[in-house]
C-alpha positions in Angstrom: 9.3 -15.5 -4.9 8.5 -11.6 -4.5 7.2 -10.4 -1.4 5.2 -7.9 -1.2 3.9 -5.5 1.5 0.4 -3.3 0.2 -0.8 -1.0 3.1 -4.5 0.6 2.8 -5.6 3.5 4.1 -8.3 6.3 3.8 -8.2 9.6 2.2 -7.6 12.4 3.7 -11.3 13.9 4.9 -12.7 11.1 5.0 -14.2 10.4 8.2 -12.9 7.6 10.5 -15.0 5.9 13.2 -12.5 3.4 14.0 -9.3 5.5 14.8 -11.8 8.4 16.5 -12.7 5.3 18.9 -8.9 4.0 18.6 -8.1 7.7 19.7 -10.4 8.5 22.7 -9.6 4.1 24.4 -5.8 5.0 24.1 -6.9 8.1 26.2 -9.0 6.4 29.3 -5.5 4.2 29.1 -3.9 7.2 30.3 -1.6 7.1 26.6 -1.9 11.4 27.0 -0.9 13.0 23.7 -2.1 11.0 20.8 -4.4 12.8 18.4 -5.7 12.6 14.6 -5.4 8.4 15.1 -6.3 6.5 11.9 -7.1 3.1 11.2 -6.4 1.2 8.4 -5.5 -2.4 6.3 -1.9 -4.4 5.9 -1.1 -7.0 3.4 1.6 -8.9 2.6 1.4 -10.9 0.1 4.3 -13.7 -1.5 4.4 -13.6 -6.1 5.3 -16.6 -7.5 7.2 -14.7 -9.7 11.2 -13.0 -10.3 9.1 -9.7 -12.8 9.1 -6.6 -10.1 7.4 -4.9 -12.7 5.0 -7.9 -13.4 4.9 -7.7 -9.8 4.0 -4.1 -9.6 0.9 -4.4 -11.9 -0.5 -7.7 -10.0 -0.2 -5.9 -7.2 -1.8 -2.7 -8.4 -4.8 -4.7 -10.0 -5.4 -6.2 -7.0 -6.1 -2.9 -5.3 -7.9 -1.8 -7.7 -9.8 -4.6 -8.2 -9.8 -6.2 -4.4 -7.9 -5.1 -1.9 -9.0 -0.7 -1.5 -11.9 0.9 -2.2 -10.2 3.7 -4.4 -13.4 6.3 -3.3 -12.3 6.1 -0.5 -9.3 4.5 0.1 -5.2 5.4 -0.8 -2.6 2.6 -1.0 1.5 1.8 -1.3 2.7 -1.0 -2.8 6.0 -2.0 -1.0 8.2 -4.9 -2.7 11.2 -6.7 -0.7 
């Protein structure tokens, strides 16, 4: 079994209204000096294989087909 973490974030230049709202809320809560907040998604998965090459290929396919909107989002894959 292989454990993996996929992190999906918006590409640079894509507007992030949720990140802006979080940035404003942090300021309102007294956390000064926080800027350029970008929000994203994290997926923790367990794959029933011991083959890291196969796991990475499957994870990339999952990202391209479902987990990330590759037009506006980037993703990274980390195997544990």
